[in-house]
DRENLUMVEX-730302 format. One record per residue: x, y, z of N, C-alpha, C, O in turn; residue in one letter. Coordinates in pm, 1 decimal. Layout:
# residues N
nu / nv / nw / cau / cav / caw / cu / cv / cw / ou / ov / ow / residu
X / Y / Z / X / Y / Z / X / Y / Z / X / Y / Z / a
...
***
This chain:
# residues 162
nu / nv / nw / cau / cav / caw / cu / cv / cw / ou / ov / ow / residu
6906.4 / 18394.7 / 8913.8 / 6774.0 / 18343.9 / 8886.0 / 6719.3 / 18397.5 / 8753.9 / 6661.1 / 18322.5 / 8675.6 / m
6737.6 / 18525.4 / 8729.3 / 6685.3 / 18584.9 / 8607.0 / 6756.0 / 18523.9 / 8485.7 / 6691.6 / 18494.0 / 8385.2 / i
6889.3 / 18505.1 / 8494.7 / 6962.9 / 18446.4 / 8383.3 / 6913.9 / 18305.9 / 8351.7 / 6901.1 / 18268.2 / 8235.2 / l
6886.6 / 18228.4 / 8457.1 / 6839.7 / 18091.7 / 8435.4 / 6704.0 / 18092.9 / 8367.0 / 6680.4 / 18013.8 / 8275.7 / v
6614.9 / 18180.9 / 8409.4 / 6480.8 / 18180.9 / 8350.7 / 6480.8 / 18236.9 / 8208.3 / 6401.7 / 18191.4 / 8125.7 / s
6566.0 / 18333.0 / 8177.4 / 6567.7 / 18392.5 / 8044.5 / 6649.9 / 18312.9 / 7943.5 / 6611.2 / 18303.2 / 7827.1 / n
6762.0 / 18256.0 / 7985.9 / 6852.3 / 18189.7 / 7893.0 / 6863.2 / 18039.4 / 7915.1 / 6923.9 / 17969.7 / 7833.7 / f
6807.1 / 17989.4 / 8020.8 / 6822.2 / 17848.8 / 8052.8 / 6955.0 / 17824.1 / 8121.7 / 7037.9 / 17914.4 / 8132.9 / g
6974.7 / 17703.7 / 8167.1 / 7096.3 / 17670.1 / 8240.8 / 7218.8 / 17681.7 / 8151.7 / 7320.9 / 17735.2 / 8195.0 / i
7211.6 / 17633.2 / 8028.7 / 7325.6 / 17640.8 / 7937.1 / 7360.0 / 17785.7 / 7905.8 / 7477.3 / 17822.8 / 7902.7 / l
7258.5 / 17867.2 / 7882.7 / 7281.2 / 18009.3 / 7856.1 / 7344.9 / 18079.3 / 7974.1 / 7432.6 / 18163.9 / 7956.9 / g
7301.1 / 18044.3 / 8094.1 / 7360.4 / 18102.6 / 8214.6 / 7505.6 / 18061.6 / 8228.8 / 7590.3 / 18142.3 / 8266.9 / s
7534.4 / 17934.9 / 8197.6 / 7671.5 / 17886.0 / 8205.9 / 7760.6 / 17959.8 / 8106.5 / 7870.0 / 18004.2 / 8141.2 / f
7713.3 / 17972.6 / 7983.4 / 7791.7 / 18040.9 / 7880.3 / 7812.0 / 18187.4 / 7917.4 / 7921.5 / 18241.0 / 7900.4 / i
7708.8 / 18251.5 / 7967.1 / 7720.1 / 18390.7 / 8010.3 / 7822.1 / 18404.0 / 8122.7 / 7901.9 / 18497.7 / 8123.6 / t
7819.8 / 18311.0 / 8216.9 / 7916.3 / 18312.6 / 8327.2 / 8059.0 / 18295.4 / 8279.4 / 8149.1 / 18364.0 / 8327.7 / g
8081.2 / 18204.7 / 8185.4 / 8215.9 / 18181.1 / 8131.7 / 8265.5 / 18304.6 / 8056.4 / 8380.1 / 18345.9 / 8073.7 / v
8179.6 / 18363.3 / 7973.2 / 8217.5 / 18484.0 / 7899.5 / 8251.6 / 18596.0 / 7997.5 / 8350.2 / 18667.3 / 7978.6 / v
8170.9 / 18611.6 / 8101.3 / 8196.8 / 18713.3 / 8203.6 / 8332.3 / 18689.8 / 8269.7 / 8408.9 / 18783.6 / 8291.6 / n
8360.8 / 18563.8 / 8301.2 / 8487.2 / 18527.9 / 8365.5 / 8605.9 / 18563.7 / 8276.4 / 8704.9 / 18619.2 / 8324.1 / w
8596.3 / 18532.2 / 8147.3 / 8705.8 / 18558.8 / 8053.1 / 8725.4 / 18709.0 / 8035.4 / 8839.0 / 18756.4 / 8036.2 / v
8617.6 / 18784.2 / 8019.5 / 8628.2 / 18929.1 / 8001.3 / 8685.7 / 18993.3 / 8128.0 / 8771.5 / 19081.0 / 8119.1 / v
8639.7 / 18950.9 / 8244.0 / 8691.9 / 19004.6 / 8370.5 / 8840.3 / 18974.5 / 8384.9 / 8917.0 / 19060.4 / 8428.2 / t
8881.4 / 18853.4 / 8348.9 / 9022.7 / 18816.4 / 8355.6 / 9104.9 / 18903.4 / 8260.6 / 9213.4 / 18948.8 / 8296.8 / a
9054.4 / 18926.9 / 8140.1 / 9125.0 / 19009.9 / 8043.0 / 9141.6 / 19152.9 / 8094.9 / 9248.0 / 19212.6 / 8079.1 / s
9038.5 / 19206.8 / 8155.7 / 9045.6 / 19342.9 / 8210.0 / 9139.3 / 19348.3 / 8330.1 / 9216.7 / 19443.0 / 8343.5 / i
9133.3 / 19248.4 / 8417.6 / 9222.4 / 19244.7 / 8533.8 / 9368.4 / 19244.6 / 8489.0 / 9449.4 / 19322.1 / 8539.8 / t
9401.3 / 19157.8 / 8394.3 / 9538.5 / 19152.7 / 8344.2 / 9573.6 / 19279.9 / 8267.5 / 9689.4 / 19321.7 / 8266.6 / l
9475.4 / 19341.3 / 8203.9 / 9498.3 / 19470.0 / 8137.7 / 9536.8 / 19577.3 / 8238.3 / 9628.4 / 19655.7 / 8213.1 / g
9468.0 / 19581.9 / 8352.0 / 9501.7 / 19678.4 / 8457.2 / 9642.3 / 19653.3 / 8511.7 / 9717.7 / 19747.5 / 8536.2 / f
9676.7 / 19527.0 / 8530.2 / 9811.0 / 19492.3 / 8577.0 / 9914.0 / 19538.5 / 8474.1 / 10016.6 / 19596.2 / 8510.1 / v
9886.6 / 19513.3 / 8346.9 / 9976.3 / 19555.2 / 8238.8 / 9993.7 / 19707.1 / 8238.8 / 10105.2 / 19756.9 / 8223.0 / n
9885.6 / 19779.3 / 8256.1 / 9892.5 / 19925.8 / 8258.8 / 9974.5 / 19972.6 / 8378.4 / 10057.2 / 20062.7 / 8364.5 / i
9953.2 / 19912.8 / 8496.3 / 10030.0 / 19951.3 / 8615.5 / 10179.0 / 19927.2 / 8594.0 / 10261.8 / 20010.5 / 8630.8 / a
10212.7 / 19813.3 / 8534.6 / 10354.4 / 19784.6 / 8507.8 / 10412.7 / 19882.0 / 8405.9 / 10527.0 / 19925.4 / 8420.1 / l
10335.1 / 19916.5 / 8303.5 / 10383.3 / 20013.0 / 8204.4 / 10406.7 / 20150.1 / 8267.8 / 10504.6 / 20217.6 / 8235.9 / k
10318.0 / 20190.6 / 8356.4 / 10336.1 / 20319.6 / 8422.8 / 10462.6 / 20319.7 / 8509.3 / 10537.2 / 20417.6 / 8510.7 / l
10485.9 / 20210.3 / 8580.7 / 10606.4 / 20200.2 / 8664.4 / 10731.5 / 20201.2 / 8576.1 / 10833.2 / 20260.2 / 8612.5 / i
10723.4 / 20135.4 / 8459.7 / 10837.5 / 20127.9 / 8368.6 / 10850.7 / 20251.0 / 8279.2 / 10939.6 / 20257.8 / 8194.3 / d
10760.5 / 20349.1 / 8299.2 / 10759.4 / 20473.4 / 8221.8 / 10743.5 / 20446.8 / 8071.4 / 10807.8 / 20510.5 / 7988.0 / k
10656.5 / 20351.4 / 8040.0 / 10624.8 / 20320.0 / 7901.1 / 10489.6 / 20381.4 / 7865.5 / 10408.9 / 20411.3 / 7953.5 / k
10466.4 / 20399.7 / 7738.0 / 10342.1 / 20458.9 / 7689.9 / 10225.8 / 20361.3 / 7709.8 / 10235.0 / 20243.6 / 7675.0 / k
10117.4 / 20412.3 / 7766.1 / 9995.4 / 20334.1 / 7785.1 / 9896.3 / 20372.8 / 7675.9 / 9875.2 / 20490.9 / 7648.3 / v
9835.7 / 20271.2 / 7614.2 / 9739.0 / 20294.9 / 7508.1 / 9604.1 / 20237.0 / 7547.9 / 9594.7 / 20157.3 / 7641.2 / e
9499.8 / 20278.0 / 7476.2 / 9364.6 / 20227.5 / 7505.4 / 9356.9 / 20075.9 / 7494.3 / 9286.7 / 20011.4 / 7572.2 / k
9428.3 / 20018.9 / 7398.7 / 9423.6 / 19874.2 / 7377.2 / 9479.5 / 19796.2 / 7496.2 / 9452.1 / 19677.0 / 7510.5 / k
9557.2 / 19862.5 / 7581.2 / 9614.9 / 19795.6 / 7698.2 / 9509.7 / 19759.0 / 7802.0 / 9535.2 / 19675.5 / 7888.8 / d
9393.6 / 19819.4 / 7794.5 / 9288.6 / 19790.5 / 7892.0 / 9245.7 / 19644.2 / 7887.1 / 9214.6 / 19585.3 / 7990.7 / l
9243.7 / 19585.5 / 7768.5 / 9209.4 / 19444.0 / 7752.9 / 9336.0 / 19367.2 / 7718.3 / 9399.0 / 19392.6 / 7615.6 / f
9372.4 / 19274.2 / 7803.4 / 9490.6 / 19191.7 / 7778.4 / 9458.6 / 19098.0 / 7663.3 / 9358.4 / 19026.7 / 7667.5 / f
9541.8 / 19097.2 / 7561.4 / 9509.3 / 19029.4 / 7436.1 / 9567.9 / 18889.1 / 7421.7 / 9530.8 / 18816.9 / 7329.2 / q
9658.6 / 18848.9 / 7510.9 / 9719.4 / 18715.8 / 7500.7 / 9623.8 / 18615.3 / 7565.8 / 9628.1 / 18593.5 / 7686.9 / d
9537.4 / 18554.3 / 7483.6 / 9429.3 / 18470.9 / 7536.7 / 9482.0 / 18345.1 / 7604.8 / 9418.1 / 18292.5 / 7695.9 / w
9597.9 / 18296.5 / 7561.4 / 9657.9 / 18182.1 / 7630.0 / 9690.6 / 18216.7 / 7774.6 / 9667.2 / 18137.4 / 7865.8 / g
9745.6 / 18337.5 / 7794.3 / 9776.3 / 18381.2 / 7931.0 / 9649.6 / 18414.8 / 8009.5 / 9645.3 / 18396.6 / 8131.1 / l
9547.9 / 18463.2 / 7941.3 / 9420.7 / 18489.7 / 8010.1 / 9364.5 / 18359.2 / 8066.8 / 9321.6 / 18355.1 / 8182.1 / v
9364.5 / 18254.0 / 7987.1 / 9314.1 / 18125.2 / 8036.2 / 9406.4 / 18066.8 / 8142.7 / 9359.5 / 18003.5 / 8237.2 / f
9537.9 / 18087.6 / 8128.1 / 9631.6 / 18042.1 / 8231.5 / 9605.3 / 18118.1 / 8361.6 / 9612.7 / 18060.6 / 8470.2 / m
9574.5 / 18248.4 / 8350.0 / 9541.0 / 18328.6 / 8467.8 / 9416.6 / 18272.3 / 8537.3 / 9413.2 / 18261.4 / 8659.9 / y
9315.6 / 18237.2 / 8459.4 / 9192.6 / 18183.8 / 8517.9 / 9222.7 / 18055.8 / 8595.9 / 9177.8 / 18040.2 / 8709.4 / i
9298.1 / 17965.1 / 8535.5 / 9332.3 / 17839.1 / 8602.6 / 9415.6 / 17866.5 / 8728.2 / 9387.6 / 17812.7 / 8835.4 / i
9517.2 / 17949.9 / 8713.6 / 9605.2 / 17981.5 / 8826.4 / 9528.2 / 18052.9 / 8936.7 / 9551.5 / 18027.6 / 9054.8 / t
9436.9 / 18141.7 / 8899.2 / 9359.7 / 18214.8 / 8998.3 / 9266.0 / 18122.0 / 9076.0 / 9245.8 / 18140.8 / 9196.0 / n
9209.2 / 18022.9 / 9009.0 / 9125.2 / 17924.9 / 9079.6 / 9209.2 / 17850.0 / 9182.6 / 9166.0 / 17831.4 / 9296.3 / v
9329.3 / 17807.0 / 9143.0 / 9417.5 / 17736.9 / 9236.3 / 9454.2 / 17828.2 / 9353.3 / 9451.1 / 17786.1 / 9468.9 / i
9489.1 / 17954.1 / 9322.4 / 9525.2 / 18050.2 / 9428.1 / 9408.6 / 18069.5 / 9524.8 / 9428.7 / 18070.4 / 9646.3 / r
9287.1 / 18084.9 / 9472.3 / 9171.3 / 18106.1 / 9559.3 / 9144.2 / 17984.5 / 9647.9 / 9106.7 / 17999.5 / 9764.2 / q
9163.0 / 17865.5 / 9593.8 / 9145.2 / 17744.1 / 9675.2 / 9246.6 / 17742.8 / 9788.6 / 9211.7 / 17712.1 / 9902.6 / i
9372.5 / 17776.1 / 9758.5 / 9476.8 / 17780.1 / 9861.9 / 9440.0 / 17880.2 / 9970.5 / 9451.3 / 17850.2 / 10089.3 / i
9396.5 / 17998.1 / 9930.5 / 9361.1 / 18102.7 / 10027.9 / 9239.6 / 18061.0 / 10110.3 / 9237.6 / 18081.6 / 10231.7 / i
9139.1 / 18003.1 / 10046.7 / 9019.0 / 17959.4 / 10120.3 / 9053.3 / 17850.9 / 10221.0 / 9004.2 / 17853.2 / 10333.9 / i
9137.6 / 17755.3 / 10181.0 / 9180.7 / 17651.9 / 10275.6 / 9252.6 / 17717.2 / 10393.1 / 9230.9 / 17679.5 / 10508.2 / v
9337.8 / 17814.6 / 10364.1 / 9406.4 / 17887.1 / 10470.7 / 9311.1 / 17961.7 / 10561.5 / 9331.0 / 17965.5 / 10683.0 / g
9207.5 / 18021.2 / 10504.0 / 9108.5 / 18092.3 / 10586.1 / 9030.8 / 17996.1 / 10674.8 / 8995.5 / 18029.4 / 10787.9 / l
9004.3 / 17876.4 / 10622.7 / 8935.3 / 17775.1 / 10703.5 / 9022.8 / 17733.0 / 10821.1 / 8972.9 / 17697.3 / 10927.8 / i
9155.4 / 17737.8 / 10799.3 / 9250.1 / 17701.0 / 10904.8 / 9277.8 / 17820.4 / 10996.8 / 9393.6 / 17857.2 / 11016.7 / l
9175.1 / 17879.6 / 11051.8 / 9183.6 / 17986.0 / 11151.9 / 9225.1 / 18122.2 / 11096.7 / 9291.1 / 18198.0 / 11167.9 / f
9190.5 / 18155.2 / 10977.5 / 9200.3 / 18287.1 / 10915.0 / 9344.9 / 18333.4 / 10889.9 / 9377.0 / 18371.5 / 10777.3 / i
9430.8 / 18331.3 / 10988.6 / 9566.2 / 18385.5 / 10972.6 / 9644.2 / 18313.7 / 10861.7 / 9710.2 / 18381.6 / 10783.0 / i
9640.1 / 18180.4 / 10851.2 / 9709.4 / 18118.1 / 10737.7 / 9656.4 / 18166.9 / 10602.3 / 9733.4 / 18179.6 / 10507.1 / p
9528.1 / 18193.8 / 10592.8 / 9471.3 / 18245.4 / 10469.2 / 9526.1 / 18382.3 / 10434.0 / 9552.6 / 18410.7 / 10317.2 / g
9543.4 / 18467.6 / 10534.9 / 9601.4 / 18600.0 / 10512.2 / 9746.0 / 18585.2 / 10465.9 / 9789.4 / 18653.2 / 10372.9 / i
9820.0 / 18496.5 / 10531.0 / 9959.4 / 18472.3 / 10492.2 / 9966.1 / 18419.9 / 10349.2 / 10048.8 / 18465.3 / 10270.1 / i
9879.2 / 18324.2 / 10315.9 / 9878.3 / 18269.2 / 10180.3 / 9845.3 / 18378.0 / 10078.4 / 9906.2 / 18382.7 / 9971.5 / f
9750.5 / 18464.8 / 10109.7 / 9712.7 / 18573.5 / 10018.3 / 9829.6 / 18669.4 / 9997.5 / 9852.6 / 18715.3 / 9885.7 / a
9903.3 / 18699.8 / 10103.6 / 10020.3 / 18787.4 / 10092.0 / 10127.0 / 18721.0 / 10006.2 / 10186.0 / 18785.6 / 9919.6 / i
10152.3 / 18592.7 / 10029.6 / 10256.6 / 18520.8 / 9957.2 / 10223.1 / 18505.2 / 9808.1 / 10313.1 / 18493.9 / 9725.0 / k
10094.4 / 18504.6 / 9775.0 / 10053.0 / 18479.6 / 9636.4 / 10002.5 / 18604.4 / 9564.2 / 9942.1 / 18593.3 / 9457.5 / l
10026.0 / 18722.3 / 9620.5 / 9968.5 / 18843.8 / 9563.3 / 10030.8 / 18888.2 / 9431.2 / 9971.8 / 18970.6 / 9361.2 / q
10147.0 / 18836.7 / 9395.3 / 10212.2 / 18881.4 / 9273.2 / 10191.9 / 18787.0 / 9154.9 / 10257.8 / 18801.7 / 9051.9 / f
10101.9 / 18691.1 / 9168.8 / 10075.3 / 18595.3 / 9061.4 / 10032.5 / 18668.0 / 8933.2 / 10084.1 / 18638.1 / 8825.6 / v
9940.6 / 18761.3 / 8943.5 / 9891.6 / 18834.7 / 8826.0 / 10006.3 / 18907.4 / 8755.9 / 10016.0 / 18905.8 / 8633.2 / d
10092.2 / 18970.5 / 8834.1 / 10203.6 / 19047.1 / 8779.8 / 10303.1 / 18955.0 / 8708.5 / 10356.5 / 18990.9 / 8603.6 / y
10327.8 / 18837.7 / 8764.5 / 10418.5 / 18741.8 / 8702.1 / 10361.1 / 18687.1 / 8571.1 / 10435.2 / 18665.0 / 8475.3 / l
10231.5 / 18665.5 / 8566.8 / 10168.4 / 18616.7 / 8444.6 / 10182.3 / 18720.6 / 8333.2 / 10214.3 / 18685.9 / 8219.5 / i
10158.8 / 18846.2 / 8365.3 / 10167.7 / 18952.4 / 8264.2 / 10313.1 / 18981.7 / 8229.1 / 10348.6 / 18988.0 / 8111.4 / v
10396.6 / 18999.6 / 8329.9 / 10533.3 / 19046.5 / 8309.1 / 10626.6 / 18937.4 / 8257.8 / 10705.5 / 18961.1 / 8166.3 / d
10618.1 / 18819.3 / 8315.5 / 10711.9 / 18711.2 / 8282.3 / 10648.1 / 18600.5 / 8199.5 / 10712.5 / 18500.2 / 8168.5 / k
10520.3 / 18619.0 / 8163.5 / 10447.2 / 18520.7 / 8082.3 / 10448.8 / 18381.9 / 8147.1 / 10461.5 / 18280.3 / 8078.9 / k
10435.9 / 18379.9 / 8279.0 / 10439.1 / 18254.6 / 8353.6 / 10299.8 / 18194.5 / 8361.2 / 10200.0 / 18263.0 / 8339.0 / m
10294.3 / 18067.2 / 8392.5 / 10168.3 / 17997.8 / 8411.9 / 10151.3 / 17962.3 / 8558.6 / 10164.3 / 18047.5 / 8646.5 / g
10122.2 / 17836.1 / 8583.6 / 10100.2 / 17789.8 / 8719.9 / 10226.2 / 17806.6 / 8805.1 / 10216.9 / 17819.3 / 8927.2 / i
10344.0 / 17806.8 / 8741.6 / 10468.2 / 17827.5 / 8815.5 / 10475.8 / 17966.6 / 8878.6 / 10562.6 / 17991.9 / 8962.2 / d
10385.3 / 18057.2 / 8838.9 / 10381.1 / 18189.8 / 8901.7 / 10343.3 / 18179.4 / 9049.4 / 10378.6 / 18266.6 / 9128.8 / s
10271.8 / 18073.4 / 9086.4 / 10236.1 / 18053.7 / 9228.0 / 10362.0 / 18034.9 / 9312.5 / 10377.6 / 18100.2 / 9415.7 / l
10450.6 / 17947.3 / 9270.2 / 10572.3 / 17922.5 / 9348.6 / 10667.2 / 18041.5 / 9340.9 / 10734.8 / 18072.7 / 9439.0 / s
10673.4 / 18108.4 / 9225.8 / 10759.9 / 18226.1 / 9212.7 / 10713.8 / 18337.6 / 9305.7 / 10795.9 / 18399.5 / 9373.3 / k
10583.4 / 18363.9 / 9310.1 / 10530.1 / 18466.3 / 9400.0 / 10557.3 / 18427.7 / 9545.4 / 10594.4 / 18511.9 / 9627.3 / s
10538.5 / 18300.7 / 9575.8 / 10563.1 / 18250.2 / 9711.5 / 10707.4 / 18278.0 / 9752.0 / 10733.5 / 18325.9 / 9862.3 / w
10801.8 / 18247.3 / 9661.3 / 10944.2 / 18263.1 / 9692.1 / 10988.0 / 18408.9 / 9698.0 / 11072.3 / 18444.1 / 9780.5 / n
10933.0 / 18493.8 / 9612.9 / 10978.8 / 18633.1 / 9611.8 / 10928.5 / 18713.9 / 9731.0 / 10974.4 / 18826.1 / 9752.6 / m
10835.8 / 18659.4 / 9808.0 / 10786.1 / 18731.0 / 9926.0 / 10853.6 / 18683.9 / 10055.6 / 10817.6 / 18728.8 / 10164.5 / t
10951.4 / 18593.5 / 10043.2 / 11023.3 / 18547.4 / 10162.8 / 11093.1 / 18665.0 / 10229.5 / 11160.7 / 18744.0 / 10163.7 / k
11075.9 / 18675.6 / 10359.6 / 11142.8 / 18779.2 / 10437.0 / 11076.3 / 18915.5 / 10434.1 / 11122.1 / 19007.1 / 10502.5 / g
10970.2 / 18931.5 / 10357.3 / 10904.2 / 19062.8 / 10349.6 / 10754.3 / 19054.5 / 10378.7 / 10679.7 / 19147.9 / 10349.3 / v
10710.8 / 18942.2 / 10436.4 / 10566.3 / 18924.8 / 10462.1 / 10509.8 / 19036.4 / 10548.6 / 10401.9 / 19088.4 / 10519.9 / k
10581.6 / 19073.8 / 10654.3 / 10529.6 / 19177.7 / 10743.9 / 10522.0 / 19312.1 / 10673.1 / 10425.3 / 19386.2 / 10690.7 / w
10622.8 / 19343.9 / 10593.4 / 10619.1 / 19470.0 / 10517.9 / 10502.7 / 19470.3 / 10418.8 / 10434.1 / 19571.3 / 10402.7 / n
10481.2 / 19357.0 / 10352.8 / 10368.9 / 19347.3 / 10258.9 / 10235.3 / 19355.2 / 10332.0 / 10139.8 / 19414.0 / 10281.3 / l
10228.6 / 19296.3 / 10450.5 / 10105.6 / 19304.8 / 10530.7 / 10077.3 / 19450.0 / 10568.0 / 9963.0 / 19495.1 / 10559.7 / f
10180.2 / 19522.9 / 10608.8 / 10162.7 / 19665.2 / 10642.2 / 10122.3 / 19745.6 / 10518.6 / 10041.5 / 19837.9 / 10528.0 / l
10178.5 / 19710.5 / 10403.1 / 10137.3 / 19776.0 / 10279.5 / 9989.8 / 19748.8 / 10251.8 / 9915.9 / 19838.7 / 10211.6 / l
9947.1 / 19623.7 / 10273.5 / 9805.4 / 19587.9 / 10256.5 / 9716.7 / 19674.9 / 10345.1 / 9614.5 / 19726.7 / 10300.1 / w
9756.2 / 19690.6 / 10470.1 / 9676.3 / 19772.2 / 10563.3 / 9669.9 / 19916.7 / 10513.8 / 9563.0 / 19977.8 / 10513.8 / i
9783.8 / 19971.0 / 10471.9 / 9787.1 / 20108.0 / 10421.3 / 9698.1 / 20122.8 / 10297.5 / 9621.2 / 20218.3 / 10286.9 / l
9708.8 / 20028.6 / 10205.1 / 9625.7 / 20033.2 / 10083.9 / 9477.6 / 20022.1 / 10120.4 / 9393.7 / 20091.5 / 10062.9 / i
9446.0 / 19934.9 / 10215.8 / 9306.1 / 19920.7 / 10258.8 / 9254.4 / 20052.1 / 10317.1 / 9142.8 / 20093.8 / 10286.0 / a
9333.5 / 20117.0 / 10400.5 / 9291.8 / 20245.3 / 10459.6 / 9272.8 / 20352.3 / 10352.3 / 9177.7 / 20430.2 / 10357.8 / l
9363.4 / 20355.5 / 10255.2 / 9350.9 / 20452.7 / 10146.0 / 9223.0 / 20426.7 / 10066.1 / 9151.7 / 20520.4 / 10030.2 / i
9194.2 / 20298.7 / 10038.5 / 9072.8 / 20265.9 / 9962.5 / 8945.8 / 20289.3 / 10043.8 / 8842.2 / 20325.0 / 9987.8 / n
8952.9 / 20269.7 / 10173.6 / 8837.9 / 20302.4 / 10259.3 / 8811.6 / 20452.5 / 10254.9 / 8696.7 / 20496.2 / 10247.5 / i
8919.2 / 20531.2 / 10259.5 / 8903.0 / 20676.9 / 10248.7 / 8840.2 / 20712.7 / 10114.1 / 8753.9 / 20800.2 / 10107.0 / a
8883.3 / 20645.5 / 10007.5 / 8824.3 / 20668.5 / 9875.4 / 8677.3 / 20631.9 / 9871.9 / 8596.9 / 20701.0 / 9809.2 / g
8641.8 / 20523.0 / 9939.3 / 8501.6 / 20480.2 / 9944.2 / 8416.7 / 20578.2 / 10025.5 / 8300.0 / 20600.7 / 9993.7 / a
8474.2 / 20635.2 / 10128.2 / 8399.7 / 20730.4 / 10210.9 / 8368.1 / 20859.5 / 10135.1 / 8278.2 / 20934.2 / 10173.7 / l
8441.0 / 20884.8 / 10029.0 / 8413.4 / 21003.3 / 9946.9 / 8310.4 / 20968.5 / 9839.5 / 8331.6 / 20991.3 / 9720.4 / l
8199.4 / 20913.0 / 9885.1 / 8086.2 / 20877.2 / 9799.9 / 8126.3 / 20783.2 / 9686.1 / 8069.5 / 20788.3 / 9577.1 / l
8222.8 / 20699.2 / 9712.5 / 8276.5 / 20599.4 / 9619.2 / 8354.6 / 20661.0 / 9503.3 / 8425.2 / 20589.3 / 9432.5 / l
8343.5 / 20791.3 / 9482.6 / 8413.4 / 20857.8 / 9372.9 / 8564.4 / 20852.9 / 9396.7 / 8641.7 / 20844.5 / 9301.3 / v
8605.9 / 20857.9 / 9520.6 / 8747.6 / 20853.3 / 9553.5 / 8815.0 / 20724.8 / 9509.9 / 8936.6 / 20721.1 / 9491.3 / g
8735.3 / 20618.0 / 9493.5 / 8792.1 / 20489.8 / 9450.0 / 8849.7 / 20499.0 / 9308.2 / 8938.0 / 20420.9 / 9272.5 / l
8800.8 / 20593.1 / 9227.6 / 8856.5 / 20610.9 / 9093.4 / 9002.0 / 20658.0 / 9099.6 / 9076.4 / 20644.7 / 9002.4 / f
9041.4 / 20712.6 / 9213.2 / 9180.0 / 20754.0 / 9233.4 / 9255.6 / 20650.4 / 9317.1 / 9368.8 / 20614.7 / 9284.3 / i
9193.8 / 20602.4 / 9424.5 / 9266.5 / 20516.5 / 9517.7 / 9292.8 / 20375.4 / 9464.2 / 9397.5 / 20318.1 / 9494.4 / t
9201.3 / 20318.2 / 9386.1 / 9223.4 / 20182.4 / 9333.2 / 9338.6 / 20180.9 / 9232.5 / 9426.7 / 20095.8 / 9244.2 / v
9341.8 / 20272.1 / 9133.2 / 9459.8 / 20274.3 / 9045.0 / 9589.7 / 20303.0 / 9121.7 / 9694.2 / 20245.4 / 9091.2 / p
9582.4 / 20390.9 / 9219.6 / 9699.6 / 20419.9 / 9302.5 / 9747.4 / 20293.2 / 9373.7 / 9867.6 / 20268.9 / 9383.7 / l
9654.5 / 20214.2 / 9422.2 / 9687.9 / 20088.1 / 9489.6 / 9755.7 / 19991.6 / 9393.6 / 9853.3 / 19925.9 / 9429.8 / s
9704.5 / 19982.8 / 9271.5 / 9764.2 / 19892.7 / 9173.0 / 9904.1 / 19938.0 / 9134.2 / 9993.2 / 19855.2 / 9115.4 / m
9923.9 / 20067.1 / 9122.4 / 10056.4 / 20119.5 / 9087.5 / 10153.8 / 20095.5 / 9202.8 / 10269.6 / 20060.7 / 9179.7 / i
10108.2 / 20113.5 / 9325.5 / 10193.9 / 20086.8 / 9442.2 / 10234.0 / 19939.3 / 9446.4 / 10349.3 / 19906.7 / 9474.6 / a
10139.7 / 19851.6 / 9418.7 / 10169.1 / 19708.2 / 9416.7 / 10265.6 / 19675.0 / 9303.4 / 10356.5 / 19593.9 / 9321.4 / t
10247.1 / 19736.2 / 9187.8 / 10338.4 / 19714.1 / 9074.8 / 10479.1 / 19762.2 / 9109.4 / 10577.9 / 19698.7 / 9072.5 / a
10487.8 / 19874.2 / 9180.1 / 10618.1 / 19927.0 / 9221.9 / 10688.7 / 19828.5 / 9315.8 / 10807.7 / 19801.5 / 9300.0 / y
10615.1 / 19775.7 / 9412.6 / 10672.0 / 19677.9 / 9506.1 / 10711.7 / 19551.1 / 9429.7 / 10817.6 / 19493.8 / 9455.3 / v
10628.3 / 19508.3 / 9337.6 / 10660.4 / 19392.2 / 9254.7 / 10793.3 / 19414.1 / 9182.1 / 10880.1 / 19326.9 / 9184.0 / y
10809.4 / 19530.1 / 9118.4 / 10933.6 / 19559.8 / 9046.2 / 11054.5 / 19555.2 / 9139.4 / 11160.6 / 19506.5 / 9100.5 / r
11039.6 / 19605.1 / 9261.0 / 11149.7 / 19602.7 / 9357.1 / 11183.1 / 19459.4 / 9399.5 / 11300.2 / 19424.9 / 9415.3 / k
11080.6 / 19376.7 / 9417.9 / 11103.9 / 19238.8 / 9462.7 / 11152.4 / 19147.8 / 9350.3 / 11229.3 / 19055.1 / 9375.6 / l
11109.9 / 19171.9 / 9229.0 / 11148.0 / 19084.5 / 9117.6 / 11296.3 / 19099.3 / 9086.0 / 11359.3 / 19006.5 / 9035.3 / i
11351.3 / 19215.7 / 9116.0 / 11493.8 / 19242.3 / 9090.4 / 11581.7 / 19166.3 / 9189.4 / 11688.7 / 19116.9 / 9153.8 / v
11534.9 / 19157.6 / 9315.3 / 11617.0 / 19093.7 / 9418.5 / 11607.5 / 18943.6 / 9414.0 / 11670.8 / 18875.3 / 9494.5 / t
***
């Protein structure tokens, strides 16, 4: 409401788009950093913002498609949505690591065949770790969220090889 009254509808739209692009760049930057840490490569400050703008926009498009798939699954009695989210969890990693576009959806889907239950258990473990971090006055999340991303990157590296 405040954005609409101060900047108008067009200003709010532009602000929203800029926010979306910056958030996407930071998200992919975190994924890039997690992969670099797993690969024992040097991490630099510039890695925080993913600089390949073509891939950033591809991530935005792919992420919208992924979210629609997950929401449809959630509407279909919740469990299909959880399964879809597990099957599509490596889309971000594929975009950063393999420079993939929309085809990252099918690649993530295929690389999780036969390991859905293990990934679900990993999700539960990561959720419990992050809840513990949140219970420590939210300060613990500064440790548990990066740890979660590194754990996911490690699993991604193991699955991408097979």
